[in-house]
C-alpha positions, 0 to 999 in steps of 0.5 A: 877434667878439662872443658873446651868452649869453641866460638867463631863459627858461622856462614861465609861465602867462598873465598872468605875468612873465619877465625875459630877460638877454643878456650880450655878450663878446668885442670889444664895442667899437662895439656900437650897438644890442642887441635881442630877436627872437622866432620862433614855430613856422612863423613868421618871426623878428620884432623884439620890442624894441631899444635903442641905446647912447644909450638910445633904444628901439623895440618891436613893437606887440604888446608895447608896454606889456607889455615893457620893454627896458633896457641896462647898457652897463658890463656889456654886458648887455641885459634884457627884462622881460616882463609880462602874458605871453600865449600868443601870446608863446610863441617862441624869443627871440634876443638880437641885437647890431649892431656898427658897422664902417667901412663895414658893420654886423655882426649877432651872435645868441645861441643862443636861449631858449625862452619858453612861456606856457600859457593 
């Protein structure tokens, strides 16, 4: 089992910055991809950014050039630096970890952290 604990959410004005952190604990061996998803009220959860254990990254088009995902494998921690925040970035942000097993991939989720961007 993997436990994910997020921190760093909050209220910020448009144009501001926030940094989210997510620390993984438990059986962290073979965690491959870690990432951030978000879910706004009335909308589906969507991928924001993801990073592999080798450092390859993927971003939603809506955050490219504004958000940066990074990872410290030694600390089993993933970060999301969010700059130039917009009101439409307001959502609950969830950390995700994908752990490879022999035949499957297990998904783990954090409890979520609220990000609110005021206009």
